[in-house]
Backbone bond lengths (Angstrom), bond angles and torsions (degrees), N, CA, C in turn:
res aa  C-N    CA-C-N  psi(-1)  N-CA   C-N-CA  omega(-1)  CA-C   N-CA-C  phi
1 M - - - 1.438 - - 1.527 109.53 -
2 Q 1.301 116.53 130.03 1.463 122.65 177.28 1.526 108.60 -90.93
3 L 1.325 116.36 121.87 1.456 120.95 -179.81 1.521 110.35 -89.16
4 E 1.321 115.70 140.78 1.454 119.86 176.90 1.515 109.92 -74.33
5 Q 1.340 114.86 147.30 1.458 121.39 179.54 1.516 110.06 -129.12
6 N 1.313 115.39 135.62 1.456 120.97 171.87 1.521 106.87 -82.52
7 K 1.336 116.91 104.09 1.473 122.07 -175.26 1.526 112.51 -61.37
8 A 1.337 117.41 -21.25 1.464 120.67 178.55 1.530 111.33 -66.16
9 L 1.330 117.44 -15.47 1.463 121.61 -179.06 1.523 113.73 -91.72
10 L 1.337 117.41 -2.18 1.472 120.12 -175.65 1.526 113.38 -57.23
11 T 1.307 117.59 -46.97 1.468 120.33 -178.47 1.523 110.30 -63.21
12 N 1.316 116.32 -43.52 1.459 120.22 179.19 1.525 111.04 -62.97
13 A 1.324 117.50 -42.35 1.467 121.17 179.16 1.526 110.63 -62.08
14 R 1.326 117.03 -42.96 1.474 120.34 177.82 1.520 111.05 -61.46
15 N 1.334 116.24 -43.60 1.462 120.35 179.27 1.521 111.59 -63.54
16 L 1.319 116.80 -40.02 1.461 120.31 177.60 1.524 111.28 -65.71
17 R 1.336 117.34 -36.28 1.468 121.36 177.19 1.527 110.38 -63.31
18 K 1.313 115.71 -42.54 1.468 120.19 -179.18 1.523 111.98 -71.74
19 G 1.324 116.77 -29.48 1.463 120.97 -175.51 1.509 113.42 -113.26
20 M 1.314 116.34 44.25 1.465 119.79 -179.28 1.531 110.68 -57.59
21 T 1.326 115.76 148.42 1.457 120.37 174.55 1.524 108.69 -69.50
22 K 1.322 116.21 164.47 1.477 118.45 179.62 1.526 110.97 -62.66
23 E 1.338 116.95 -32.66 1.460 120.11 178.76 1.531 110.89 -70.19
24 E 1.324 116.87 -40.20 1.463 119.99 176.32 1.525 110.63 -63.70
25 R 1.330 116.79 -43.48 1.471 120.01 177.96 1.528 111.15 -60.05
26 K 1.331 116.00 -43.07 1.465 119.76 -179.45 1.528 110.58 -61.57
27 L 1.328 117.25 -48.97 1.462 119.84 -178.98 1.520 110.88 -64.38
28 W 1.315 117.34 -40.33 1.459 121.36 -178.32 1.529 111.89 -67.38
29 Y 1.320 116.65 -57.53 1.467 120.58 -171.23 1.527 113.35 -77.62
30 T 1.327 117.34 -25.06 1.459 119.94 -178.36 1.511 112.40 -91.07
31 F 1.354 116.56 -23.45 1.460 117.75 -171.60 1.529 114.22 -136.53
32 L 1.320 117.71 -64.73 1.469 120.70 -169.02 1.524 113.88 -61.10
33 C 1.319 118.51 -42.98 1.469 119.65 -176.27 1.529 112.37 -70.81
34 K 1.331 117.37 -10.46 1.460 121.27 -179.39 1.531 113.09 -98.02
35 L 1.331 116.53 -5.39 1.461 120.13 -179.84 1.528 110.50 -73.10
36 P 1.322 117.96 156.25 1.465 120.43 179.67 1.529 114.11 -74.48
37 V 1.328 117.61 -7.17 1.465 121.43 174.56 1.521 108.01 -104.56
38 R 1.324 115.60 156.19 1.460 119.90 -175.43 1.524 111.60 -92.20
39 F 1.311 115.88 127.03 1.450 123.06 171.18 1.522 108.33 -108.90
40 R 1.318 115.67 147.48 1.462 122.25 173.98 1.518 107.94 -113.01
41 R 1.330 115.52 142.69 1.458 121.14 177.82 1.521 109.71 -94.32
42 Q 1.322 115.75 142.64 1.457 122.70 175.37 1.529 111.31 47.89
43 Q 1.308 114.99 57.70 1.458 123.08 -177.64 1.523 110.06 -86.20
44 I 1.321 116.03 132.93 1.459 121.35 175.77 1.521 108.56 -82.13
45 I 1.327 115.18 126.21 1.462 121.96 174.01 1.517 106.02 -131.79
46 G 1.320 116.03 110.37 1.461 120.07 -175.84 1.510 110.24 62.95
47 N 1.323 116.75 -125.46 1.464 121.63 178.84 1.526 112.42 -99.24
48 Y 1.321 116.48 19.62 1.459 121.50 -177.65 1.523 110.70 -122.65
49 I 1.324 115.00 155.23 1.463 122.06 170.74 1.519 105.95 -116.97
50 V 1.330 116.36 115.82 1.466 120.41 -179.43 1.524 108.62 -95.09
51 D 1.325 115.50 151.39 1.462 119.69 -176.83 1.527 111.88 -63.46
52 F 1.327 116.63 -52.17 1.463 121.42 -179.63 1.522 109.04 -139.48
53 Y 1.343 115.47 142.20 1.458 120.28 -177.40 1.521 109.49 -141.56
54 C 1.339 115.26 131.16 1.461 122.07 174.67 1.520 107.61 -115.62
55 H 1.318 115.97 106.16 1.469 121.62 -177.05 1.527 111.86 -62.36
56 S 1.329 116.86 -44.73 1.468 119.91 -175.07 1.531 112.82 -64.92
57 R 1.313 117.24 -22.76 1.464 121.19 179.50 1.534 112.28 -108.32
58 G 1.330 117.01 -4.45 1.461 119.94 -178.05 1.520 111.55 59.51
59 L 1.338 115.43 42.05 1.459 121.50 -171.07 1.529 111.29 -120.50
60 V 1.326 115.44 129.93 1.459 123.09 174.85 1.519 107.50 -113.21
61 I 1.337 116.45 135.24 1.459 121.39 175.45 1.516 107.56 -120.63
62 E 1.324 115.40 127.51 1.455 122.21 179.47 1.516 109.46 -119.30
63 L 1.333 116.61 133.64 1.456 122.30 173.40 1.521 107.20 -107.17
64 D 1.328 115.98 125.79 1.447 121.11 -172.00 1.518 112.79 -107.82
65 G 1.329 114.75 125.27 1.454 121.89 171.42 1.516 109.86 -86.66
66 S 1.310 116.36 -174.43 1.468 121.42 -172.88 1.530 113.68 -60.77
67 Q 1.329 118.46 -30.97 1.467 120.85 -177.77 1.530 111.72 -62.88
68 H 1.313 117.29 -21.65 1.460 121.08 -179.56 1.524 112.59 -76.26
69 F 1.320 116.76 -10.47 1.456 120.48 -177.64 1.528 112.38 -102.90
70 E 1.324 116.28 2.85 1.460 121.50 173.12 1.527 107.31 -89.29
71 D 1.341 117.15 159.33 1.469 120.98 -175.63 1.521 112.32 -54.09
72 K 1.315 117.94 -45.82 1.466 121.60 -178.63 1.533 110.74 -63.23
73 G 1.319 116.38 -42.28 1.463 120.90 179.22 1.514 112.45 -67.07
74 K 1.330 116.76 -39.56 1.464 120.46 178.20 1.526 111.03 -61.99
75 Q 1.335 115.83 -43.49 1.463 119.78 -179.41 1.528 110.87 -65.13
76 A 1.327 116.56 -43.39 1.467 120.43 179.13 1.525 110.57 -61.72
77 D 1.330 117.05 -39.51 1.464 120.90 179.01 1.526 111.32 -66.46
78 L 1.328 117.49 -39.13 1.468 120.67 177.72 1.528 110.55 -61.16
79 E 1.332 116.44 -43.42 1.464 120.88 179.75 1.530 110.95 -66.28
80 R 1.322 116.61 -44.62 1.466 121.73 179.11 1.522 110.59 -61.40
81 D 1.335 116.65 -47.78 1.461 120.71 -178.47 1.528 111.11 -63.12
82 A 1.332 117.21 -39.25 1.470 120.63 178.44 1.522 110.21 -63.46
83 Y 1.322 116.99 -42.14 1.469 120.75 178.04 1.527 110.15 -61.83
84 L 1.318 117.24 -48.60 1.468 121.62 -177.55 1.531 111.03 -64.38
85 R 1.307 116.73 -42.02 1.465 119.96 178.45 1.516 110.86 -66.61
86 G 1.333 116.08 -32.08 1.458 120.46 175.79 1.524 112.54 -63.57
87 L 1.321 116.49 -22.17 1.465 121.72 175.85 1.530 111.40 -87.92
88 G 1.328 115.95 1.01 1.460 120.26 -179.67 1.517 113.51 87.77
89 L 1.330 117.73 13.55 1.460 121.66 -178.90 1.525 110.43 -92.53
90 S 1.318 116.10 149.52 1.461 122.24 171.12 1.517 107.83 -94.29
91 V 1.313 116.64 141.07 1.461 121.41 -178.65 1.521 108.87 -121.41
92 L 1.322 115.58 123.68 1.466 121.96 174.47 1.527 107.45 -110.23
93 R 1.315 116.68 130.84 1.467 121.86 179.16 1.521 109.61 -121.13
94 Y 1.317 114.40 134.09 1.458 121.23 176.38 1.520 107.50 -134.55
95 S 1.310 116.06 146.13 1.463 119.35 176.57 1.529 109.06 -82.63
96 N 1.311 115.13 156.59 1.465 119.53 174.90 1.522 110.18 -59.69
97 L 1.318 116.28 -34.66 1.462 120.60 177.42 1.523 110.78 -60.84
98 D 1.341 116.70 -41.76 1.472 120.65 176.95 1.527 110.99 -60.62
99 V 1.323 116.67 -41.59 1.470 120.45 179.59 1.522 109.54 -59.76
100 N 1.318 116.57 -40.94 1.460 120.59 -177.17 1.526 113.47 -78.52
101 R 1.320 117.71 -28.01 1.473 120.46 -174.94 1.519 114.67 -106.12
102 N 1.335 117.25 -23.74 1.468 120.07 -175.29 1.531 110.26 -140.54
103 F 1.311 116.71 50.52 1.458 121.21 -175.35 1.528 111.88 -59.60
104 R 1.290 116.30 -44.91 1.474 119.93 -179.46 1.528 110.81 -61.03
105 G 1.323 117.32 -42.01 1.463 121.23 178.99 1.521 111.78 -62.40
106 I 1.331 117.05 -38.52 1.468 121.21 177.58 1.528 109.75 -64.36
107 C 1.309 116.51 -46.39 1.469 120.26 -179.87 1.525 110.52 -60.13
108 E 1.324 117.52 -42.76 1.461 121.25 178.82 1.532 110.68 -64.09
109 D 1.332 116.72 -40.17 1.454 120.39 178.97 1.521 111.35 -64.28
110 I 1.308 116.94 -41.81 1.471 120.78 177.77 1.528 109.98 -60.60
111 L 1.314 116.73 -46.60 1.465 120.41 179.69 1.532 111.25 -60.18
112 Q 1.325 117.34 -38.99 1.473 120.60 178.80 1.518 111.67 -64.39
113 H 1.323 117.28 -31.78 1.463 121.15 -179.09 1.525 112.95 -84.84
114 M 1.303 117.32 -7.13 1.456 120.28 -179.89 1.511 108.93 -91.03
């Protein structure tokens, strides 16, 4: 399946790739980039940029900072997740705190969903 991309987001996606958070860097360099399936960082899907995307598994992984736990952030995440699921994608969300405190558990959970 070919996913639509909002080309206006290309510059922002590139900037996000270059400026990954420490939690994104940890998940990427310690785990995701070493898997036998290909993940893309800061992938544009429709009008959204997702943190990590595996096309072959239809899997989106999002790492959430504190703004995602405020009312506005929660609502935006619900809308984003509904859109992505409407495309047949699975969405996994983890907090940055989880990455820092339970990294192994996150990696195991990702593997279970693949």
